[in-house]
N, C-alpha and C positions, 0 to 999 in steps of 0.2 A: 444768634439765631441762624444766620446763614451758614455758619460752620456746622451746626447740628444738622441742618438740612442736607448739606453736602456729605456729611458722615452717613446719613441714612441713604442717600443716593448711591454712594460707593458700595455700601453693603447690599443694597437691592440689585445693583448691576452685577456684582460678583455672585450673588445667589442665583440670579437668572442664568448666568454663564454656566455655573455648575449644573443646574437642572436641565437646561436645554440640550446639553451635550450627551445626555444619558443614552439615547438611541444609537449614538455613534460608537459606543464602546464595543470592541470585538467580543464575541461570545467566548465564555470560559466554561469548561465542563463542570466546575463546581456550581455554576448557576443551575444546571439541570438537577444536581443533587439537592440543592437548597429547595428547589421547587418540589422535588419528590418528597422532601421532609415536611413540606407545608401541609401534607395530608393530616398531620397531627392537629392542625387547626380544625379540619373537618371532623375528625374523631371527637374532639372536645366540644366544639361549639355548634356543630351542625347535627351530628349524630348523637351527641351527649353520651358518648361511649368512652368514659375516662379510663376504663380498664385497659384499653388499647395503648395508652401512653404511660402507664405505670410499669415499674420494673417487675418482671416476673421471671422465675427460674423453674422450668425452661421458658424462654421468651415466646410470646405469641408470634412475633416475627423477628427472627435473629437479625435480619438486615436492618429493620427499622430501629430496634433497640440499640444496636451497635452505633448507628448514626446519632441517635438521641443522646447517648452518653458522651460521644466524642465532640459534639458541636454545641454551639450556643442556641438559644431558643427564640430570642427576640425577633430575629429576621424571619424565621420560618412562620411565626405567628402573623407578622405583618404582611408577608407574602400571601398567606392564606386569606387574610382579611381583604387584601387587594383583589385577588381573583374572585372571591365571593361577591364583593360589591360590583365587580365587572361582569358578573353573570356566568362565570365558569363554574364547573362542578368537579367533584372528585374524579369523575371519569375522564376529565380532560387533562389530568396531570400525567406527565411523563414518568418513566422509570428512572432509577438512579443512573447517572453517567457511568459507563463501563470504561475504565482507564486501560483495561487490557485489550480493548478493541480499537479500531480506527474510526475516523470521522464518519465515513459512509455507513458503517455498521450501526453506529449509535443513532444516526438520523433516520435510518431505514427501519429500525426496530423499536421505535418509540422511547429511546433513551435520551432524546433531546426534546425540548419544548417547542411548541408551534411559535411562529413569530409573534402572534398576538399575545399569547400567554407570556412569552419572554418580556415583551414590552410592559405588560401589566406588572409582572413580578419585579421589574427593576424600579418601579415607582417608589416603594417604601425606602429602599436603600439610598436612592438618589435624593429623596426628600430629607433623609437623615443627614446626608453629607451637606446638603444645602443649608440646613438649620445650624450646622456646625460653624458656618461663616460668622454669624453675629456672636457666637460664643467665643471663638478665638479672637474676634475683634475686642470683645469685653475683657478677655484675659490680657491682651496686649495693652489695653487702656489702663488696667490696674497696675501693670508692671512698669510702663514707661510713658503713659499718656498717649496723646493722639498720634504722634509719629510712629511709635511702636505698634499701635493698634492697626494703622494703615499697612505697615510693612508685614505684620503677621497675617492679616486677612488676605492681602494680595499674594503673598508667597503660598499660602494655603490653597487659595482658589485656583492658582495656576500650576500647582504641583502635579506633574504627570502621573506619578504612581497613585496619589490620593484620588485624583479624578478617575483614573482607569478602574481601580478596584472599588471605589465608593459608589460609582455609577452602576456597577453590575449588581445582579440579584444575589449578592453574597453578604456575609456577615460584617464586612468592613464598614459599611455606612453607619450602622448603629454603634458598632465598636468605636469608631472615630468620634462620633457625636458624644456619646456618654463618657468616653475617656476624657474628652475636653471638658465636659460638665463636671467631672470629678476635680479637675484642675481648678476650674472656676469656683466650685464649692469649697475646695481647700483654701483658696485665697480668702474667700468670704469668712470661712470659719476662723482663720488666723486673725482677721480683723474684728470679728464679732463672735468670739467663741462662747460668750455667755447667752447668745440668742438661740432659742430653741430651733428656729427656722434654719439656721446655718448647719446645725448637726443633722437635721432631717434631710436637708439638701445633699449633704455629704454622704449620708447613708444610702439614700434612694439612688442617687447617681452612681455610686459605687456598685450597688447591687445590679443595676441595669447594665453597667459596663461589663461586669463579669458574666452576666447572663447573655450578653451579646456575643462574647467570645472569651473563652476561658483564660487566654493569655493576658487579658486585662488585669488579672490578679497581681501581676508584677507592677504595673503602673499604679494601681490602686494602693498596693502596699507601700510603694515609694511615696505617694502623696500623704498617706497616714503617717509614715515615718517623718517626713519633712515637717508636717504640721506639729507633731509632737516635739521634735527637736527645737523648732522655732519657739513654740510656746513654753517649753521647758526652760530655755535660755531667758525668755522674757519674764517668766514668773517664778524662777527658782528661789527668790527671796520672799515669795508669798505662798507658803505651803498650802494654805487652805484653798486658794484659787487654783493652785497646781493640781491638787487632788480632784477638785471639781472638774477641771479641764480633762483630766485623765478619764474620769467617769463619763463625761460627755462624749469623748472619743470612743469609749467602750460601747456606749449606747448607739453611736453612729455605725460602729462595726456590726452590732447586732441587727440594726435595721438593714444594712447591706446584705447580711446573711439571710435575713427573712425575705427580702425581695428576691434574691437569687433562688432560694428554695421554692418560693411561691411560683416562680416561672419555670420550674423544673419538676413536674409531677413524677418523673422517674426517680427522683431523689427522696420522695416523701416517706417511703417505708423505712429506709435505712440510710440517712445522709452520710454517716461515717463510712458505711460499706461502699457507697457510691464513689467516695473519694478514692478508695483503693482501686475500684473498678476502672475509673477514668485514668488514673495513673498507669495502670497495667495496659489498658488499650492504647494510650498515647505512646508508651514505650514500645509496644509492638509495632505501631504504625511507623515510628521513626526508624526502628531497626529494619523494617521491611523496605522503607524508602532508601535507606543507606545501602542495603543489599542489592536493590534494583538499580540504583543510579551511581553507586560507588560513594566512597567517603575518604576522609583523610585518616592516615594511620598515625601521624605525628603532629604535635602541637605547632611546630614551625611550619609545616605544610598548611595547616588550617589558617594560621595567621597570614601566610603568603597568599593563600587563596582569597581570604577576606580582603586584603589590600588590593589585589588585582581586580576583584569584582567591584569594589567601591570606587577606586581611583583610575583604573586603566581599562576596565571592561567596556565593550561597545554597548551603547544604550539598547535595551531590549524590553519586551513585555511578555507576559505569560497569560 
């Protein structure tokens, strides 16, 4: 009993540490862009104008549609809910951060949020990061018992990069939380693959993770592959159970897809077409960043740069 109480105390202390430090995180221009994007919440749930958030050609607002396709949706909706509950309105929102201009220009031309709006917009992501603490504790417990759970939770709650970006009004908070939920659901599915709740949890958490940030598709794919390989090895001599397990994983994938599309109105009219649009926009963005900031021309240079950045580079934040 005392051990369980101490477990709970450690989790609560770590969660409080994560949440309390949110106002201390230095501002990032992407926060302004996420707040700008939260006007989609107003279009849908305040003005009931769903046409504004659906894909149109030509777009009603090229700027908004471009951001809508490139970014996740969970954080912007939560930011919208936060400022709505706090008494802000659509007129209080800033414009998108202009990366081609300097700090003074952005702050003097309404491309940066007010201090009160920024504090409010950080609440959802900070809460998501805070809720991730008990999730990673549970994952550690499943993998190695109490010692592993403590180590995982403490390392997570004290990790500078996670704290910095998860506390900001950006996509990382929900991305981290739901990615960890996918891991937890995957472990549950492996141990209880015949239970309907486990496949629902795997599907819903996967959909929320990818809807939070598109790059979650890689971790989600890895978890699905890991679940299948583990269960295939365990059930290969039981073909009937193996087929049922495959079908359950297929259902979980369909649930994930359904959750993702439900949270992305811009995809409703032509999901397959949007996949191509997103890949094109993402490629153009990466090419533009490479052209602006430079890139590696050879594989050896890239590997050397990675090694220097990871092992020799001076600690820094962005």
